[in-house]
C-alpha positions in Angstrom: 0.1 -0.3 0.3 2.6 2.5 1.0 4.5 1.8 -2.9 1.2 2.7 -4.2 0.4 5.6 -2.4 3.9 6.7 -3.6 2.3 9.5 -6.6 4.8 11.7 -7.9 3.9 15.1 -9.7 4.8 14.2 -13.4 5.9 16.3 -15.8 2.8 17.5 -18.5 0.2 16.5 -15.7 -2.6 19.0 -13.5 -3.2 18.0 -10.3 -6.8 19.1 -8.4 -7.6 20.2 -5.2 -10.4 17.2 -4.0 -10.6 18.1 -0.6 -10.0 22.0 0.9 -11.3 25.1 1.9 -14.1 26.7 0.0 -12.0 29.4 -1.7 -9.9 26.5 -3.0 -11.5 23.4 -3.2 -11.5 22.4 -7.0 -8.4 24.7 -7.7 -5.4 23.0 -9.7 -2.1 23.8 -11.1 -0.2 22.6 -14.0 3.3 20.4 -13.6 6.4 22.1 -15.4 8.7 19.6 -14.4 9.1 15.7 -13.3 9.3 15.3 -8.9 10.7 11.9 -8.3 11.3 13.4 -4.4 8.0 14.7 -3.8 4.6 13.0 -3.5 1.0 14.2 -3.9 -1.1 13.6 -0.4 -4.6 11.8 -0.8 -6.1 15.4 -1.0 -5.0 16.3 -4.4 -5.8 14.2 -7.7 -2.9 13.9 -10.6 -4.9 13.8 -14.0 -4.0 11.0 -16.3 -3.7 12.7 -20.0 -5.8 11.4 -23.1 -5.3 11.3 -26.4 -5.7 14.4 -28.6 -6.1 17.0 -25.3 -3.7 19.2 -24.5 -3.1 19.3 -20.9 -1.7 22.9 -20.9 -4.7 24.2 -22.5 -6.8 21.5 -20.3 -5.2 23.0 -17.1 -6.1 26.7 -18.0 -9.6 25.3 -19.0 -9.8 24.1 -15.3 -8.7 27.2 -13.7 -11.4 29.8 -15.8 -13.8 31.3 -13.8 -16.7 29.0 -15.0 -15.1 25.9 -14.1 -14.1 27.4 -10.8 -17.3 28.3 -10.1 -19.2 24.9 -11.2 -16.5 22.9 -9.2 -17.0 25.3 -5.8 -20.9 24.7 -6.7 -20.4 20.7 -6.5 -18.2 20.5 -3.2 -20.0 19.2 -0.7 -19.4 19.0 3.1 -21.2 20.7 6.0 -17.9 22.3 8.0 -17.4 25.7 6.7 -13.8 25.4 7.0 -13.4 22.2 4.4 -15.3 21.2 1.1 -15.2 18.0 -0.6 -15.7 17.1 -3.8 -15.5 13.1 -4.8 -14.5 12.0 -8.5 -17.9 11.1 -9.7 -19.0 14.8 -9.1 -15.8 16.0 -10.9 -16.1 13.8 -13.8 -19.7 15.2 -14.3 -18.7 18.0 -15.5 -19.2 19.2 -19.3 -17.0 21.4 -20.8 -16.0 22.6 -24.8 -13.6 20.7 -26.2 -11.7 22.3 -29.5 -9.9 20.2 -32.0 -6.8 19.3 -30.5 -4.7 22.0 -32.9 -6.9 24.3 -32.0 -6.5 23.2 -28.0 -2.4 23.8 -28.7 -3.1 27.3 -30.3 -5.6 28.2 -27.1 -2.3 27.0 -24.7 0.1 28.9 -26.8 -1.6 32.1 -26.6 -2.0 31.9 -23.0 1.2 30.7 -22.2 2.4 34.3 -23.8 0.4 36.1 -21.7 1.6 34.1 -18.6 5.5 34.4 -19.5 4.9 38.1 -20.0 3.1 38.3 -16.3 5.9 35.9 -14.7 8.4 38.6 -16.3 6.6 41.7 -15.2 6.4 39.8 -11.8 10.0 39.9 -11.3 10.7 43.0 -12.5 8.1 44.4 -9.5 9.9 42.3 -7.0 13.3 43.4 -8.5 12.6 46.9 -8.3 11.0 46.7 -5.0 13.9 45.4 -3.5 16.3 48.3 -5.1 13.9 50.1 -3.3 14.5 48.5 -0.4 18.2 48.6 -0.5 18.0 52.3 -1.4 15.8 53.0 1.8 18.5 51.3 3.9 21.5 53.1 2.7 19.9 56.6 2.0 18.0 56.9 5.2 20.7 55.8 7.6 23.2 58.1 5.8 25.4 55.2 4.8 25.3 56.2 1.4 25.5 59.9 -0.1 24.2 61.9 -2.5 25.3 64.6 -4.9 24.1 68.5 -4.4 23.4 70.4 -6.9 27.0 71.2 -7.9 27.6 67.6 -8.0 29.5 67.5 -4.5 28.8 64.7 -2.4 26.7 65.9 0.7 28.4 65.5 4.2 27.9 66.9 7.5 26.3 64.7 11.0 22.4 64.1 10.8 21.0 65.8 13.6 18.6 63.3 15.9 15.2 65.5 16.3 11.8 64.4 18.2 9.0 64.1 15.6 7.1 67.0 18.1 10.1 69.5 16.7 9.7 68.1 13.0 5.6 68.1 13.0 2.8 68.6 14.3 1.2 65.2 15.4 -2.4 64.6 16.6 -5.3 62.7 15.7 -7.8 64.2 13.6 -12.0 64.0 14.3 -13.6 60.8 13.4 -17.0 60.7 11.0 -19.5 58.3 11.4 -19.4 55.8 9.3 -23.2 56.6 8.4 -22.4 59.7 6.6 -19.9 57.4 3.8 -20.8 57.0 0.5 -19.3 56.0 -3.0 -18.8 59.3 -4.2 -16.6 62.0 -2.8 -13.5 62.4 -1.1 -11.7 59.5 0.1 -11.6 58.9 4.1 -8.8 56.9 5.8 -9.1 55.3 8.7 -7.2 52.0 10.4 -7.5 50.1 6.8 -6.7 52.6 4.2 -9.4 54.3 2.2 -12.7 53.1 4.0 -15.3 55.0 2.0 -15.7 58.7 0.6 -17.1 61.8 2.4 -18.7 64.9 1.0 -16.6 67.1 2.9 -12.2 67.1 3.2 -10.0 68.0 6.4 -6.3 68.2 4.8 -6.1 70.2 1.7 -2.8 68.7 1.0 -0.8 65.2 0.8 -0.5 63.9 4.4 1.5 60.9 6.5 -0.9 59.5 8.3 -0.1 56.4 11.1 -2.6 54.0 11.8 -2.7 54.2 15.9 -5.8 51.6 16.2 -6.6 48.0 14.8 -4.7 45.5 13.3 -2.8 47.5 11.0 -1.5 49.7 13.7 1.8 51.5 13.3 1.4 51.4 9.3 2.6 54.3 7.5 0.5 56.1 4.9 0.7 58.3 2.3 -3.0 60.1 1.7 -4.2 61.8 -1.0 -4.8 65.5 -1.4 -8.6 66.6 -0.3 -8.9 63.8 2.1 -10.4 63.2 5.4 -8.6 61.0 8.3 -10.2 59.8 11.1 -9.4 58.9 14.4 -7.9 55.9 14.1 -5.1 57.5 12.5 -2.8 60.1 13.7 -1.6 62.6 11.0 1.9 63.7 11.0 1.6 67.5 9.7 4.7 69.3 8.5 2.6 72.4 6.4 3.9 74.4 8.5 7.8 73.3 9.3 10.2 74.7 6.6 13.2 72.8 8.2 11.6 69.3 6.8 10.9 68.0 3.6 7.4 66.0 4.2 8.1 63.3 1.4 11.4 62.7 3.0 9.8 62.2 7.1 7.5 59.6 5.4 10.1 57.7 3.9 12.0 57.8 7.2 8.6 56.7 8.9 7.8 54.0 6.9 11.0 52.1 7.2 10.7 52.7 10.5 9.8 50.0 13.5 7.2 51.7 15.2 6.0 48.5 17.1 8.1 49.6 20.4 4.7 52.1 20.3 2.3 49.6 20.6 0.7 48.8 23.2 -2.5 46.0 23.9 -3.4 42.7 22.4 -7.0 42.8 21.9 -7.2 46.1 20.5 -4.0 47.1 19.6 -3.1 51.5 20.0 -0.4 54.0 19.5 -0.8 56.9 21.7 1.1 60.5 21.8 3.9 58.7 22.7 5.0 58.7 18.7 5.6 62.9 19.3 8.8 61.5 21.1 9.9 58.8 18.8 13.5 59.8 17.6 14.3 60.7 14.0 17.5 61.7 12.0 17.7 64.3 9.5 20.2 66.0 7.3 20.0 69.4 5.7 16.8 70.3 4.2 18.5 70.1 0.6 19.7 66.0 1.5 16.5 65.4 2.1 14.5 66.7 -1.0 17.4 64.8 -3.0 16.5 61.6 -1.4 12.9 61.9 -1.4 12.9 62.5 -5.3 15.6 59.3 -5.8 12.9 56.9 -3.6 9.7 58.9 -5.0 11.1 58.0 -8.6 11.4 54.2 -6.9 7.8 54.0 -6.0 6.5 55.5 -9.6 8.6 53.1 -11.2 6.9 50.1 -8.8 3.4 51.7 -9.5 4.1 51.8 -13.2 5.0 47.9 -13.0 2.1 46.9 -11.2 -0.4 48.6 -13.7 1.7 46.7 -16.0 1.1 43.5 -14.1 -2.5 43.9 -13.0 -3.6 44.9 -17.3 -2.0 42.1 -18.1 -3.7 39.7 -15.7 -7.0 41.6 -16.8 -6.3 40.9 -20.5 -5.4 36.9 -19.8 -8.8 36.8 -17.8 -10.3 38.4 -20.8 -9.2 36.3 -23.3 -9.7 33.2 -21.2 -13.2 34.0 -21.1 -13.4 34.4 -24.8 -11.0 31.3 -25.4 -12.1 28.8 -23.3 -15.8 29.4 -24.4 -15.7 29.2 -28.1 -16.8 32.9 -28.1 -13.7 33.5 -29.8 -12.1 30.8 -32.3 -8.3 31.3 -33.4 -6.8 30.3 -36.8 -5.2 27.4 -36.8 -3.0 26.4 -40.6 -2.9 23.0 -42.3 0.3 22.2 -40.8 -0.5 22.6 -36.8 -3.9 20.5 -37.6 -2.7 17.9 -39.2 
């Protein structure tokens, strides 16, 4: 029985989750390589290919919205945390199967999108890592930039309490009942929580979440927005010696956990005013902020590209895997 139970993931096949949470039951994955040292648990099925079936095409079909929805509806179980699909139920699934040549073409087209998505994900991860390294160097003074004359900045950074650099306060909280789907964004404990007809901050602000599970998270808010009492505002509008964006990067790279108290409802008190920040001269602050803002713009552009590629692939799957859009197959491919 032990030998019979040793099922290795094999290249070119598809594994399917037969027992899982409601979100993942029926989920599947295409296997790119042989894995002789891995074994499948009894919660996973592995498909056995039949002639004239492209397994890559089948993997896309099984991951499509329609099939995932259908499989989730077939799943049974009284527990809200664990659902099951029987083999018989899986085999009753009816799908549209195009000719073999068209399967190959569809798999090829969608694989091209997958490669673009994977490449963009890697570029995004690299950019995020590069920004992290830049923050560690620039915000600690380990790496000094050049001034307008091409001379490297020098001089000691000064330690300042946050209260010396900014006006720190909690704004007035508005009632959840007045939030709408339109208006000015309202920032709460979990980012934007809704919209309101008015705003209490004309410019961008630094907001540190001071209550809840996201306590200590630093946000850069939009101009003309409302910040609730679940966040602490770090306002530098009347402080000419500090660059607001520089301070934002410093705080977002700082460990503020030592300011948090309470376990059931974690919160930051006004002791954040005593948080120490090392700051260089204003010109160097501005240069550092500009470099890190450029890195942020690159990350945002890559994230936007990644989201667009995922959306395009999703739309293509909806068309190609349902027969709404047919692909051209030449004679050689058909043969």
